[in-house]
DRENBASE-446130 format. One record per residue (C-alpha): residue number from 1; x, y, z. Coordinates in pm, 1 decimal. Layout:
<atoms>
<atom><seq>NUM</seq><X>X</X><Y>Y</Y><Z>Z</Z></atom>
...
</atoms>
This chain:
<atoms>
<atom><seq>1</seq><X>11347.0</X><Y>-6570.1</Y><Z>2184.3</Z></atom>
<atom><seq>2</seq><X>11363.8</X><Y>-6733.1</Y><Z>1841.9</Z></atom>
<atom><seq>3</seq><X>11062.4</X><Y>-6807.1</Y><Z>1637.8</Z></atom>
<atom><seq>4</seq><X>11043.8</X><Y>-7013.0</Y><Z>1322.7</Z></atom>
<atom><seq>5</seq><X>10811.1</X><Y>-6895.6</Y><Z>1050.6</Z></atom>
<atom><seq>6</seq><X>10737.0</X><Y>-7061.1</Y><Z>714.6</Z></atom>
<atom><seq>7</seq><X>10680.7</X><Y>-6815.8</Y><Z>427.6</Z></atom>
<atom><seq>8</seq><X>10475.1</X><Y>-6952.6</Y><Z>142.5</Z></atom>
<atom><seq>9</seq><X>10469.1</X><Y>-6797.0</Y><Z>-197.2</Z></atom>
<atom><seq>10</seq><X>10167.2</X><Y>-6579.0</Y><Z>-260.4</Z></atom>
<atom><seq>11</seq><X>10085.5</X><Y>-6225.7</Y><Z>-356.6</Z></atom>
<atom><seq>12</seq><X>10325.4</X><Y>-6066.0</Y><Z>-106.5</Z></atom>
<atom><seq>13</seq><X>10612.9</X><Y>-6317.2</Y><Z>-119.2</Z></atom>
<atom><seq>14</seq><X>10678.8</X><Y>-6451.8</Y><Z>-470.1</Z></atom>
<atom><seq>15</seq><X>10907.9</X><Y>-6751.0</Y><Z>-515.5</Z></atom>
<atom><seq>16</seq><X>10961.7</X><Y>-7089.2</Y><Z>-346.1</Z></atom>
<atom><seq>17</seq><X>10856.3</X><Y>-7174.2</Y><Z>5.0</Z></atom>
<atom><seq>18</seq><X>11119.8</X><Y>-7092.7</Y><Z>266.5</Z></atom>
<atom><seq>19</seq><X>11175.8</X><Y>-7124.9</Y><Z>638.8</Z></atom>
<atom><seq>20</seq><X>11288.1</X><Y>-6806.5</Y><Z>821.4</Z></atom>
<atom><seq>21</seq><X>11411.4</X><Y>-6779.7</Y><Z>1179.7</Z></atom>
<atom><seq>22</seq><X>11322.6</X><Y>-6448.9</Y><Z>1344.6</Z></atom>
<atom><seq>23</seq><X>11425.9</X><Y>-6306.8</Y><Z>1673.3</Z></atom>
<atom><seq>24</seq><X>11142.1</X><Y>-6153.4</Y><Z>1868.8</Z></atom>
<atom><seq>25</seq><X>11219.5</X><Y>-5921.0</Y><Z>2153.2</Z></atom>
<atom><seq>26</seq><X>11105.2</X><Y>-6035.9</Y><Z>2499.6</Z></atom>
<atom><seq>27</seq><X>10794.1</X><Y>-5858.8</Y><Z>2622.9</Z></atom>
<atom><seq>28</seq><X>10791.0</X><Y>-5743.8</Y><Z>2982.9</Z></atom>
<atom><seq>29</seq><X>10611.9</X><Y>-5964.0</Y><Z>3223.4</Z></atom>
<atom><seq>30</seq><X>10247.0</X><Y>-5884.9</Y><Z>3262.1</Z></atom>
<atom><seq>31</seq><X>10156.7</X><Y>-5667.6</Y><Z>3557.1</Z></atom>
<atom><seq>32</seq><X>9962.2</X><Y>-5848.9</Y><Z>3830.7</Z></atom>
<atom><seq>33</seq><X>9592.9</X><Y>-5787.6</Y><Z>3798.3</Z></atom>
<atom><seq>34</seq><X>9462.2</X><Y>-5532.8</Y><Z>4040.6</Z></atom>
<atom><seq>35</seq><X>9180.9</X><Y>-5648.7</Y><Z>4254.6</Z></atom>
<atom><seq>36</seq><X>8879.2</X><Y>-5429.6</Y><Z>4207.5</Z></atom>
<atom><seq>37</seq><X>8787.3</X><Y>-5224.0</Y><Z>4513.2</Z></atom>
<atom><seq>38</seq><X>8432.5</X><Y>-5249.9</Y><Z>4630.3</Z></atom>
<atom><seq>39</seq><X>8261.9</X><Y>-5022.3</Y><Z>4873.4</Z></atom>
<atom><seq>40</seq><X>8186.3</X><Y>-5169.9</Y><Z>5215.7</Z></atom>
<atom><seq>41</seq><X>7852.4</X><Y>-5350.6</Y><Z>5211.6</Z></atom>
<atom><seq>42</seq><X>7583.4</X><Y>-5168.1</Y><Z>5396.4</Z></atom>
<atom><seq>43</seq><X>7504.5</X><Y>-5311.2</Y><Z>5732.2</Z></atom>
<atom><seq>44</seq><X>7145.4</X><Y>-5425.7</Y><Z>5720.2</Z></atom>
<atom><seq>45</seq><X>6934.5</X><Y>-5485.7</Y><Z>6033.9</Z></atom>
<atom><seq>46</seq><X>6864.8</X><Y>-5849.0</Y><Z>6109.2</Z></atom>
<atom><seq>47</seq><X>6562.7</X><Y>-5987.5</Y><Z>5930.9</Z></atom>
<atom><seq>48</seq><X>6235.8</X><Y>-5934.6</Y><Z>6118.2</Z></atom>
<atom><seq>49</seq><X>6012.2</X><Y>-6238.8</Y><Z>6147.3</Z></atom>
<atom><seq>50</seq><X>5644.3</X><Y>-6179.3</Y><Z>6104.6</Z></atom>
<atom><seq>51</seq><X>5406.5</X><Y>-6392.6</Y><Z>6310.6</Z></atom>
<atom><seq>52</seq><X>5301.0</X><Y>-6699.5</Y><Z>6118.0</Z></atom>
<atom><seq>53</seq><X>4941.3</X><Y>-6592.5</Y><Z>6138.3</Z></atom>
<atom><seq>54</seq><X>5017.8</X><Y>-6273.4</Y><Z>5945.1</Z></atom>
<atom><seq>55</seq><X>5229.1</X><Y>-6464.0</Y><Z>5689.9</Z></atom>
<atom><seq>56</seq><X>4940.5</X><Y>-6702.1</Y><Z>5628.7</Z></atom>
<atom><seq>57</seq><X>4699.3</X><Y>-6405.4</Y><Z>5587.0</Z></atom>
<atom><seq>58</seq><X>4930.8</X><Y>-6237.3</Y><Z>5332.2</Z></atom>
<atom><seq>59</seq><X>4977.3</X><Y>-6564.0</Y><Z>5141.3</Z></atom>
<atom><seq>60</seq><X>4596.2</X><Y>-6610.9</Y><Z>5122.7</Z></atom>
<atom><seq>61</seq><X>4528.7</X><Y>-6248.9</Y><Z>5016.0</Z></atom>
<atom><seq>62</seq><X>4799.0</X><Y>-6234.2</Y><Z>4748.5</Z></atom>
<atom><seq>63</seq><X>4831.4</X><Y>-6603.4</Y><Z>4654.9</Z></atom>
<atom><seq>64</seq><X>4480.7</X><Y>-6732.7</Y><Z>4672.7</Z></atom>
<atom><seq>65</seq><X>4491.0</X><Y>-7084.3</Y><Z>4527.2</Z></atom>
<atom><seq>66</seq><X>4871.2</X><Y>-7120.2</Y><Z>4567.8</Z></atom>
<atom><seq>67</seq><X>4876.3</X><Y>-6991.9</Y><Z>4928.6</Z></atom>
<atom><seq>68</seq><X>4954.8</X><Y>-7346.9</Y><Z>5056.7</Z></atom>
<atom><seq>69</seq><X>5252.5</X><Y>-7379.0</Y><Z>4815.3</Z></atom>
<atom><seq>70</seq><X>5382.1</X><Y>-7037.2</Y><Z>4922.6</Z></atom>
<atom><seq>71</seq><X>5392.9</X><Y>-7144.5</Y><Z>5285.7</Z></atom>
<atom><seq>72</seq><X>5602.0</X><Y>-7453.4</Y><Z>5193.2</Z></atom>
<atom><seq>73</seq><X>5903.2</X><Y>-7215.0</Y><Z>5187.8</Z></atom>
<atom><seq>74</seq><X>5890.2</X><Y>-7176.2</Y><Z>5563.5</Z></atom>
<atom><seq>75</seq><X>6103.1</X><Y>-7373.3</Y><Z>5805.2</Z></atom>
<atom><seq>76</seq><X>5997.7</X><Y>-7726.5</Y><Z>5906.5</Z></atom>
<atom><seq>77</seq><X>5778.1</X><Y>-7685.8</Y><Z>6211.5</Z></atom>
<atom><seq>78</seq><X>5642.6</X><Y>-7346.2</Y><Z>6099.3</Z></atom>
<atom><seq>79</seq><X>5490.7</X><Y>-7489.9</Y><Z>5784.9</Z></atom>
<atom><seq>80</seq><X>5222.0</X><Y>-7681.9</Y><Z>5961.9</Z></atom>
<atom><seq>81</seq><X>5139.0</X><Y>-7401.3</Y><Z>6206.1</Z></atom>
<atom><seq>82</seq><X>5107.6</X><Y>-7154.5</Y><Z>5911.3</Z></atom>
<atom><seq>83</seq><X>4884.1</X><Y>-7400.2</Y><Z>5721.8</Z></atom>
<atom><seq>84</seq><X>4658.3</X><Y>-7430.0</Y><Z>6025.6</Z></atom>
<atom><seq>85</seq><X>4620.7</X><Y>-7048.9</Y><Z>6028.3</Z></atom>
<atom><seq>86</seq><X>4559.0</X><Y>-7057.6</Y><Z>5650.8</Z></atom>
<atom><seq>87</seq><X>4277.1</X><Y>-7309.9</Y><Z>5693.7</Z></atom>
<atom><seq>88</seq><X>4115.7</X><Y>-7081.8</Y><Z>5959.2</Z></atom>
<atom><seq>89</seq><X>4134.4</X><Y>-6783.7</Y><Z>5726.3</Z></atom>
<atom><seq>90</seq><X>4002.7</X><Y>-6975.8</Y><Z>5429.7</Z></atom>
<atom><seq>91</seq><X>3696.1</X><Y>-7076.1</Y><Z>5634.8</Z></atom>
<atom><seq>92</seq><X>3603.5</X><Y>-6709.8</Y><Z>5696.6</Z></atom>
<atom><seq>93</seq><X>3365.4</X><Y>-6528.3</Y><Z>5470.8</Z></atom>
<atom><seq>94</seq><X>3511.5</X><Y>-6272.1</Y><Z>5232.4</Z></atom>
<atom><seq>95</seq><X>3386.4</X><Y>-5978.5</Y><Z>5442.5</Z></atom>
<atom><seq>96</seq><X>3535.7</X><Y>-6122.4</Y><Z>5758.7</Z></atom>
<atom><seq>97</seq><X>3865.9</X><Y>-6194.0</Y><Z>5585.3</Z></atom>
<atom><seq>98</seq><X>3884.0</X><Y>-5836.3</Y><Z>5451.2</Z></atom>
<atom><seq>99</seq><X>3808.0</X><Y>-5706.5</Y><Z>5796.3</Z></atom>
<atom><seq>100</seq><X>4087.3</X><Y>-5924.0</Y><Z>5943.7</Z></atom>
<atom><seq>101</seq><X>4327.3</X><Y>-5785.9</Y><Z>5682.1</Z></atom>
<atom><seq>102</seq><X>4226.7</X><Y>-5426.6</Y><Z>5775.9</Z></atom>
<atom><seq>103</seq><X>4274.6</X><Y>-5499.8</Y><Z>6146.6</Z></atom>
<atom><seq>104</seq><X>4610.2</X><Y>-5663.5</Y><Z>6093.4</Z></atom>
<atom><seq>105</seq><X>4759.5</X><Y>-5421.1</Y><Z>5846.1</Z></atom>
<atom><seq>106</seq><X>4559.5</X><Y>-5102.5</Y><Z>5905.4</Z></atom>
<atom><seq>107</seq><X>4346.5</X><Y>-4884.1</Y><Z>5681.1</Z></atom>
<atom><seq>108</seq><X>4472.0</X><Y>-4753.3</Y><Z>5354.7</Z></atom>
<atom><seq>109</seq><X>4695.4</X><Y>-4447.8</Y><Z>5379.6</Z></atom>
<atom><seq>110</seq><X>4481.0</X><Y>-4275.1</Y><Z>5116.9</Z></atom>
<atom><seq>111</seq><X>4152.6</X><Y>-4364.3</Y><Z>5282.8</Z></atom>
<atom><seq>112</seq><X>4050.9</X><Y>-4006.0</Y><Z>5347.0</Z></atom>
<atom><seq>113</seq><X>4098.1</X><Y>-3902.2</Y><Z>4981.9</Z></atom>
<atom><seq>114</seq><X>3912.1</X><Y>-4206.5</Y><Z>4863.4</Z></atom>
<atom><seq>115</seq><X>3618.7</X><Y>-4137.8</Y><Z>5099.2</Z></atom>
<atom><seq>116</seq><X>3602.5</X><Y>-3768.9</Y><Z>4981.3</Z></atom>
<atom><seq>117</seq><X>3590.5</X><Y>-3888.0</Y><Z>4622.5</Z></atom>
<atom><seq>118</seq><X>3306.6</X><Y>-4137.3</Y><Z>4697.9</Z></atom>
<atom><seq>119</seq><X>3115.4</X><Y>-3865.9</Y><Z>4879.1</Z></atom>
<atom><seq>120</seq><X>3153.3</X><Y>-3622.5</Y><Z>4584.5</Z></atom>
<atom><seq>121</seq><X>3029.9</X><Y>-3871.0</Y><Z>4332.6</Z></atom>
<atom><seq>122</seq><X>2738.3</X><Y>-4019.6</Y><Z>4532.9</Z></atom>
<atom><seq>123</seq><X>2384.6</X><Y>-3898.9</Y><Z>4502.1</Z></atom>
<atom><seq>124</seq><X>2243.1</X><Y>-3716.5</Y><Z>4811.6</Z></atom>
<atom><seq>125</seq><X>2050.2</X><Y>-4019.0</Y><Z>4950.2</Z></atom>
<atom><seq>126</seq><X>2363.0</X><Y>-4233.8</Y><Z>4932.9</Z></atom>
<atom><seq>127</seq><X>2578.2</X><Y>-3947.2</Y><Z>5074.1</Z></atom>
<atom><seq>128</seq><X>2352.3</X><Y>-3927.7</Y><Z>5383.8</Z></atom>
<atom><seq>129</seq><X>2370.3</X><Y>-4297.9</Y><Z>5434.6</Z></atom>
<atom><seq>130</seq><X>2748.5</X><Y>-4306.8</Y><Z>5385.0</Z></atom>
<atom><seq>131</seq><X>2797.9</X><Y>-4028.8</Y><Z>5645.5</Z></atom>
<atom><seq>132</seq><X>2560.5</X><Y>-4204.6</Y><Z>5891.6</Z></atom>
<atom><seq>133</seq><X>2769.9</X><Y>-4522.9</Y><Z>5865.1</Z></atom>
<atom><seq>134</seq><X>3113.9</X><Y>-4367.8</Y><Z>5881.0</Z></atom>
<atom><seq>135</seq><X>3309.1</X><Y>-4420.1</Y><Z>6207.9</Z></atom>
<atom><seq>136</seq><X>3351.3</X><Y>-4089.3</Y><Z>6408.3</Z></atom>
<atom><seq>137</seq><X>3711.0</X><Y>-4051.8</Y><Z>6314.6</Z></atom>
<atom><seq>138</seq><X>3617.7</X><Y>-4044.9</Y><Z>5945.0</Z></atom>
<atom><seq>139</seq><X>3314.3</X><Y>-3818.0</Y><Z>6002.7</Z></atom>
<atom><seq>140</seq><X>3556.9</X><Y>-3537.6</Y><Z>6097.1</Z></atom>
<atom><seq>141</seq><X>3654.6</X><Y>-3528.3</Y><Z>5726.7</Z></atom>
<atom><seq>142</seq><X>3314.3</X><Y>-3374.6</Y><Z>5651.6</Z></atom>
<atom><seq>143</seq><X>3254.9</X><Y>-3096.6</Y><Z>5913.4</Z></atom>
<atom><seq>144</seq><X>2972.7</X><Y>-2946.0</Y><Z>5702.6</Z></atom>
<atom><seq>145</seq><X>2752.1</X><Y>-3259.6</Y><Z>5743.9</Z></atom>
<atom><seq>146</seq><X>2534.6</X><Y>-3362.1</Y><Z>6034.7</Z></atom>
<atom><seq>147</seq><X>2405.6</X><Y>-3706.2</Y><Z>6115.2</Z></atom>
<atom><seq>148</seq><X>2043.4</X><Y>-3716.9</Y><Z>6014.7</Z></atom>
<atom><seq>149</seq><X>1779.1</X><Y>-3984.0</Y><Z>6093.3</Z></atom>
<atom><seq>150</seq><X>1737.1</X><Y>-4249.4</Y><Z>5826.1</Z></atom>
<atom><seq>151</seq><X>1536.5</X><Y>-4134.8</Y><Z>5526.7</Z></atom>
<atom><seq>152</seq><X>1264.3</X><Y>-4341.8</Y><Z>5367.2</Z></atom>
<atom><seq>153</seq><X>1456.7</X><Y>-4333.8</Y><Z>5042.2</Z></atom>
<atom><seq>154</seq><X>1743.1</X><Y>-4521.1</Y><Z>5213.0</Z></atom>
<atom><seq>155</seq><X>1642.1</X><Y>-4875.4</Y><Z>5112.0</Z></atom>
<atom><seq>156</seq><X>1826.8</X><Y>-5189.1</Y><Z>5213.2</Z></atom>
<atom><seq>157</seq><X>2009.2</X><Y>-5175.6</Y><Z>4883.5</Z></atom>
<atom><seq>158</seq><X>2134.0</X><Y>-4824.7</Y><Z>4946.1</Z></atom>
<atom><seq>159</seq><X>2249.9</X><Y>-4919.8</Y><Z>5301.2</Z></atom>
<atom><seq>160</seq><X>2428.9</X><Y>-5222.8</Y><Z>5171.2</Z></atom>
<atom><seq>161</seq><X>2592.8</X><Y>-5013.8</Y><Z>4896.6</Z></atom>
<atom><seq>162</seq><X>2699.8</X><Y>-4751.7</Y><Z>5155.6</Z></atom>
<atom><seq>163</seq><X>2861.4</X><Y>-5020.3</Y><Z>5370.2</Z></atom>
<atom><seq>164</seq><X>3043.4</X><Y>-5163.7</Y><Z>5069.8</Z></atom>
<atom><seq>165</seq><X>3170.9</X><Y>-4828.8</Y><Z>4948.0</Z></atom>
<atom><seq>166</seq><X>3307.3</X><Y>-4742.8</Y><Z>5289.6</Z></atom>
<atom><seq>167</seq><X>3478.2</X><Y>-5084.1</Y><Z>5310.6</Z></atom>
<atom><seq>168</seq><X>3627.6</X><Y>-5049.1</Y><Z>4964.4</Z></atom>
<atom><seq>169</seq><X>3745.5</X><Y>-4694.4</Y><Z>5026.5</Z></atom>
<atom><seq>170</seq><X>3919.6</X><Y>-4768.3</Y><Z>5354.5</Z></atom>
<atom><seq>171</seq><X>4075.4</X><Y>-5115.1</Y><Z>5293.0</Z></atom>
</atoms>
């Protein structure tokens, strides 16, 4: 293949401007691009659909004010059903809503460790009240304790605090 080049005078080529014809050897044709090899995609199980009631509950717990907007991403007829469930959950008190979450999704996996930590830090009056209010399956965590009758020092405030600490530790 012939190429025409114009050489202009400068530092490397002194003198008048001249046109030079050069012969450039042919380059070999480019190799076809190799397609990259990818590993086979992993076969995933089909997506599992949660009941709309649970979806609405999760949206309320994690989304609060934007729970309704989160539910807009569902399919057509499911949106209204999920919003109906959401309205029902929103009408519940905070304690009932927390209880519903615990029933639907279970107690915390670290509930035993959290209960032990609460029992260690609590004063003795609160410890007695905590143990009295624990369900039987959690009482087995503390074999050294026995259920005692309510003490006069266990005021309504101590009882309410014990209930709250148990709820917080297990949910």
